[in-house]
C-alpha positions as CSV (number, residue, x, y, z in Angstrom):
1,M,-17.4,24.7,7.9
2,P,-14.2,26.4,9.0
3,R,-11.3,24.2,10.0
4,P,-10.6,24.3,13.8
5,E,-7.2,25.1,15.2
6,N,-5.9,21.6,15.3
7,P,-2.4,20.6,14.2
8,Q,-3.4,17.1,13.1
9,L,-4.7,15.9,9.7
10,I,-8.3,16.1,10.6
11,D,-11.3,16.1,8.2
12,T,-14.9,17.3,8.4
13,F,-16.1,13.8,9.3
14,G,-13.9,13.5,12.5
15,R,-11.3,11.2,11.1
16,V,-7.6,11.8,11.8
17,A,-4.9,10.7,9.4
18,T,-2.0,9.2,11.2
19,D,-0.9,6.7,8.5
20,L,1.2,8.1,5.7
21,R,1.8,6.2,2.4
22,V,4.8,7.5,0.5
23,S,5.5,6.4,-3.1
24,L,9.2,6.4,-3.7
25,T,9.0,5.8,-7.5
26,D,6.4,5.0,-10.1
27,R,8.7,2.5,-11.8
28,C,8.3,-1.3,-11.5
29,N,10.2,-4.3,-12.7
30,L,7.1,-6.5,-13.1
31,R,4.2,-6.0,-15.6
32,C,1.2,-7.4,-13.7
33,T,-1.7,-7.7,-16.1
34,Y,-4.1,-6.0,-13.7
35,C,-1.8,-3.0,-13.2
36,M,-0.1,-2.0,-16.5
37,P,0.4,-3.1,-20.1
38,A,3.2,-5.4,-21.1
39,E,5.3,-2.5,-22.5
40,G,5.1,-0.6,-19.2
41,L,4.2,3.0,-18.8
42,D,5.7,6.4,-19.4
43,W,7.7,6.9,-16.2
44,M,8.0,10.2,-14.4
45,P,11.0,12.2,-15.6
46,G,13.7,12.3,-13.1
47,E,13.4,16.0,-12.4
48,Q,9.8,15.6,-11.3
49,V,10.6,12.9,-8.7
50,L,11.3,14.2,-5.2
51,S,14.9,14.1,-4.2
52,D,16.0,12.2,-1.0
53,D,16.2,15.5,0.9
54,E,12.7,16.6,-0.3
55,L,11.2,13.2,0.6
56,V,12.7,13.2,4.0
57,R,11.7,16.8,4.6
58,L,8.1,16.1,3.8
59,M,8.1,13.0,6.0
60,R,9.7,15.0,8.8
61,I,6.9,17.7,8.5
62,A,4.3,14.9,8.7
63,V,5.8,13.4,11.8
64,E,6.8,16.6,13.7
65,Q,3.9,18.9,12.8
66,L,1.0,16.8,11.6
67,G,0.8,13.8,14.0
68,V,1.8,11.0,11.6
69,T,2.8,7.9,13.5
70,D,3.1,5.3,10.8
71,I,4.8,5.6,7.4
72,R,4.6,3.0,4.7
73,L,7.0,3.2,1.7
74,T,5.5,2.1,-1.6
75,G,5.9,2.4,-5.3
76,G,5.8,1.4,-8.1
77,E,8.5,-0.8,-6.7
78,P,10.3,0.9,-3.8
79,L,13.3,-1.4,-4.0
80,L,14.1,0.4,-7.3
81,R,14.7,3.7,-5.5
82,P,18.4,4.4,-5.3
83,G,19.6,5.0,-1.7
84,L,16.6,3.3,-0.1
85,E,18.6,2.1,2.9
86,D,19.7,5.6,3.6
87,I,16.2,7.0,3.3
88,V,15.0,4.3,5.8
89,A,17.7,5.3,8.2
90,R,16.9,9.0,8.0
91,V,13.2,8.5,8.5
92,T,13.6,6.2,11.5
93,A,15.9,8.8,13.0
94,L,13.0,11.3,13.2
95,S,11.6,12.2,16.5
96,P,9.1,11.0,17.5
97,R,10.2,7.9,15.7
98,P,7.5,6.7,13.2
99,R,6.8,3.0,12.7
100,L,8.1,2.3,9.2
101,S,7.0,-0.4,6.9
102,M,7.2,-1.1,3.1
103,T,5.2,-2.8,0.4
104,T,7.2,-4.5,-2.3
105,N,7.0,-7.1,-5.0
106,G,10.0,-8.9,-3.4
107,I,12.3,-8.9,-6.4
108,G,15.8,-8.3,-5.0
109,L,14.6,-8.4,-1.4
110,A,16.6,-11.5,-0.5
111,K,19.9,-9.6,-0.8
112,R,18.7,-6.4,1.0
113,A,16.3,-7.5,3.8
114,A,19.1,-7.6,6.4
115,G,20.4,-4.2,5.5
116,L,16.9,-2.7,5.5
117,A,16.2,-4.1,8.9
118,A,19.5,-2.8,10.2
119,A,18.5,0.7,8.8
120,G,15.3,0.5,10.9
121,L,12.6,-0.9,8.6
122,N,10.1,-2.5,11.0
123,R,7.9,-4.5,8.8
124,I,7.3,-5.6,5.2
125,N,4.4,-6.6,2.9
126,V,5.1,-8.6,-0.2
127,S,2.7,-8.8,-3.1
128,L,2.3,-12.4,-4.2
129,D,-0.8,-13.6,-6.2
130,T,0.2,-17.2,-6.7
131,V,2.6,-19.9,-5.6
132,D,2.5,-21.6,-9.0
133,P,5.4,-20.6,-11.3
134,E,3.4,-20.7,-14.6
135,T,0.6,-18.7,-13.1
136,F,3.1,-16.2,-11.7
137,L,4.6,-15.8,-15.2
138,K,1.1,-15.2,-16.7
139,I,0.2,-12.5,-14.2
140,T,3.5,-10.7,-13.9
141,R,5.0,-11.4,-17.4
142,R,8.2,-12.3,-15.5
143,D,9.6,-15.6,-14.4
144,R,10.6,-14.5,-10.9
145,L,8.6,-16.4,-8.4
146,S,11.6,-18.0,-6.8
147,H,13.1,-14.5,-6.1
148,V,9.9,-13.4,-4.4
149,V,9.8,-16.6,-2.2
150,A,13.4,-16.0,-1.3
151,G,12.7,-12.4,-0.4
152,L,9.9,-13.4,1.9
153,A,12.1,-15.8,3.8
154,A,14.9,-13.2,4.0
155,A,12.5,-10.6,5.5
156,R,11.3,-13.2,8.1
157,D,14.9,-14.1,9.0
158,A,15.8,-10.5,9.3
159,G,13.1,-10.0,12.0
160,M,10.7,-7.8,10.0
161,T,7.7,-9.7,11.4
162,P,4.9,-10.2,11.0
163,V,5.7,-10.6,7.3
164,K,2.5,-10.0,5.3
165,V,1.6,-11.3,1.9
166,N,-0.8,-9.2,-0.3
167,A,-2.8,-11.2,-2.9
168,V,-5.2,-10.2,-5.6
169,L,-7.4,-12.8,-7.2
170,I,-8.2,-12.3,-10.9
171,R,-10.9,-14.3,-12.6
172,G,-9.5,-16.5,-15.3
173,L,-5.9,-16.1,-14.0
174,N,-5.5,-17.2,-10.4
175,E,-9.0,-17.6,-8.9
176,T,-8.1,-21.2,-7.8
177,E,-5.1,-19.9,-5.8
178,A,-6.9,-18.9,-2.6
179,V,-6.4,-22.2,-0.8
180,P,-2.8,-22.8,-2.0
181,L,-1.7,-19.3,-1.0
182,L,-3.2,-19.7,2.4
183,K,-1.6,-23.1,2.9
184,F,1.8,-21.6,1.9
185,C,1.5,-18.7,4.2
186,L,0.4,-20.8,7.2
187,A,3.3,-23.2,6.7
188,E,5.9,-20.3,6.4
189,G,4.4,-18.1,9.2
190,Y,3.3,-15.3,6.9
191,H,0.1,-13.3,7.3
192,L,-2.0,-13.5,4.2
193,R,-4.3,-10.6,3.1
194,F,-6.5,-10.9,0.1
195,I,-7.4,-7.6,-1.6
196,E,-10.4,-7.1,-3.9
197,Q,-9.3,-5.9,-7.3
198,M,-9.8,-2.1,-7.5
199,P,-10.3,0.2,-10.4
200,L,-6.7,1.5,-10.4
201,D,-5.2,-0.1,-13.5
202,A,-3.5,2.0,-16.2
203,Q,-5.6,0.5,-18.9
204,H,-8.9,1.4,-17.2
205,G,-10.0,-2.2,-17.9
206,W,-11.5,-2.9,-14.5
207,N,-14.8,-4.7,-14.7
208,R,-17.0,-5.0,-11.6
209,G,-18.6,-8.2,-13.0
210,E,-15.3,-9.9,-13.3
211,M,-14.1,-9.0,-9.8
212,I,-13.8,-11.7,-7.2
213,T,-15.5,-10.3,-4.2
214,A,-14.6,-10.8,-0.5
215,A,-17.7,-13.1,-0.2
216,G,-16.3,-15.2,-3.1
217,I,-12.9,-15.4,-1.5
218,L,-14.3,-16.5,1.8
219,E,-16.4,-19.1,0.2
220,M,-13.4,-20.6,-1.5
221,L,-11.4,-20.6,1.8
222,E,-14.3,-22.1,3.8
223,A,-14.4,-25.1,1.5
224,E,-11.0,-26.1,3.0
225,F,-10.7,-24.3,6.4
226,T,-12.8,-23.3,9.4
227,L,-12.8,-19.5,9.7
228,T,-13.8,-17.7,12.9
229,P,-13.8,-13.9,13.3
230,F,-10.6,-12.6,14.8
231,P,-11.3,-11.6,18.4
232,A,-9.4,-8.3,18.5
233,A,-11.1,-5.1,17.4
234,R,-10.3,-4.0,13.8
235,G,-9.9,-0.3,14.5
236,G,-8.7,1.5,11.4
237,A,-7.1,-1.5,9.9
238,P,-8.2,-2.2,6.3
239,A,-8.4,-6.0,6.7
240,E,-11.2,-8.0,8.2
241,R,-9.5,-11.0,9.9
242,W,-10.4,-14.6,10.6
243,L,-8.6,-17.2,12.6
244,V,-7.9,-20.3,10.5
245,D,-8.9,-23.7,12.1
246,G,-8.9,-22.1,15.5
247,G,-5.5,-20.3,15.1
248,P,-2.9,-19.2,15.7
249,G,-2.8,-18.6,12.0
250,D,-5.2,-16.0,10.5
251,V,-6.2,-14.6,7.1
252,G,-7.5,-11.2,6.2
253,V,-9.6,-9.8,3.4
254,I,-9.4,-6.1,2.3
255,A,-12.8,-5.5,0.7
256,S,-12.3,-2.0,-0.6
257,V,-15.1,-2.3,-3.1
258,T,-17.9,-4.4,-1.5
259,R,-17.3,-3.6,2.2
260,P,-15.7,-0.1,2.2
261,F,-14.0,1.0,5.4
262,C,-13.8,4.6,4.5
263,A,-15.5,5.7,7.8
264,A,-12.5,4.5,9.7
265,C,-9.8,5.6,7.2
266,E,-6.6,7.0,8.8
267,R,-4.5,7.5,5.7
268,T,-2.9,10.3,3.8
269,R,-0.8,9.8,0.7
270,L,2.3,11.4,-0.9
271,T,3.1,10.5,-4.5
272,A,6.7,10.2,-5.8
273,D,6.4,13.7,-7.4
274,G,5.3,15.3,-4.2
275,A,1.5,15.5,-4.5
276,V,-0.7,14.9,-1.4
277,R,-3.8,12.9,-1.9
278,S,-6.6,12.5,0.7
279,C,-7.8,9.2,-0.8
280,L,-6.4,6.5,-3.0
281,F,-9.3,7.2,-5.4
282,S,-9.2,11.0,-5.4
283,N,-8.8,13.0,-8.5
284,D,-7.7,16.1,-6.5
285,E,-4.1,16.6,-5.4
286,T,-2.1,19.3,-3.7
287,D,1.4,19.9,-5.1
288,L,3.8,20.1,-2.2
289,R,6.8,19.7,-4.4
290,S,6.3,23.1,-6.1
291,L,5.8,24.7,-2.7
292,A,9.0,23.2,-1.3
293,R,11.0,24.1,-4.4
294,A,9.7,27.7,-4.2
295,G,11.1,28.1,-0.7
296,A,8.0,27.5,1.4
297,R,8.5,27.2,5.1
298,D,7.7,24.0,6.9
299,E,4.6,25.7,8.4
300,E,3.3,26.7,5.0
301,I,3.7,23.1,3.7
302,A,2.0,21.7,6.8
303,D,-0.9,24.1,6.4
304,A,-1.4,23.1,2.7
305,W,-1.4,19.4,3.8
306,R,-3.9,20.1,6.5
307,A,-6.2,21.9,4.0
308,T,-6.1,19.0,1.7
309,M,-7.1,16.5,4.3
310,W,-9.8,18.8,5.7
311,G,-11.6,18.5,2.3
312,K,-11.5,14.7,2.3
313,L,-14.8,13.1,1.1
314,A,-16.8,10.7,3.2
315,G,-15.9,7.8,1.0
316,H,-14.3,6.7,-2.3
317,E,-17.6,6.6,-4.2
318,I,-16.7,3.5,-6.2
319,N,-20.3,2.2,-5.7
320,D,-21.8,5.5,-6.9
321,A,-23.2,5.9,-10.4
322,G,-20.9,8.9,-11.1
323,F,-17.7,7.3,-10.0
324,A,-14.7,8.3,-12.1
325,Q,-11.5,6.2,-12.0
326,P,-8.5,8.2,-10.9
327,I,-6.4,9.4,-13.8
328,R,-3.2,8.2,-12.2
329,P,-2.8,4.4,-12.1
330,M,-1.9,2.6,-8.9
331,S,1.8,2.4,-9.8
332,A,1.9,6.3,-9.8
333,I,-0.2,6.8,-6.7
334,G,1.4,4.3,-4.4
335,G,-0.2,1.3,-2.7
C-alpha cells in the first residue's frame, strides 16, 4: 500500500523505528570463535567507510527529520574508530539531543571511559562471555580478560550507568558460565543480558541444534537463583527480564531465535559503509553513502531511508524453512 505522509520511520505493520544502530567500523581486535575465523576478515577499504562528517550528517538527518531518539554506536569494535570522542561530542550536540550508548568489547575502555562520558556518552554495553581467563582465551583467541574487567569498572566509575554486560553461551565452550557470570555482575552492579547465539557468523557455521536456548539459560540460572518476572512493562526492549532473588539485581535474556520480538521492533541500522538496513537479518540494503557523495540533499536521503523502513518485513524469518543467513557477518552489520 502507498506510504502515508509521515516523517517518521514507519513500516506497513505500524512499527516506528526510533532506535538507530550505527556501525563505526567492521574491524575488531578480538577473534571470537562464533563471529569470525582466527585470521580475521577482509576489512572494508578505507575509502568505503563513512568519514566523520558523513557519519554525523546521517545521524543528524535521522534525529532531525526521521524521529530517531536513541543512537547506539557499534562495530566491529567502535573503540578502534579514530576520533571516537569527537564523534560522540558532535552527536550529543544535535537537537533534539539523542540518547547515546555504545556496545564494545571493552578492550582499551579503561583509559577512555572518562573521556567518552565527558563527551556525552550516556551508557555502555560490554560484551563478556566468561569470567574465566582460560575460557576467555579459547573464545576470543586473545588473553585480554583483565582489560575487559578494568573497562567495565571504569565505565561504572565514569557514571555511564547502568553498565550492561552482553553474554553469548556456546555449547562446548562456556555453557557452564551462566551462574558465574550472573554472580560477577550482581557483585559489581552490572546488568547482565544473555543473548541467544544468532546466525550471523562469518563462517556460516551456526547450527540450531547446538544453540543454547533461552529456556536452557533460564534452567541453568534457576538451579542457583530464584527468578521472578520483572514488574515493569517490556515495551520495545529486546530483553525479557527477571528479578534475581527478589531484587534489586536482575537478569535479562534476549531470545532472538526462540522467542522473537519482531512485532515490537523499533530499530533501524546503518553500516560503516553507509548502507541502511531495516533488520539485522535483512539481505536488502539502501546505499546512502553513494547518495550523499553524489550531492543528494538531506530531504532526498531522508526519503530513501523512509522507503527502506516502509518495506520492512514482519519478522526476521529465522524459523522459516527458506531462511537465508545474511551475506554480511555481524562484524560488518553492527550489533
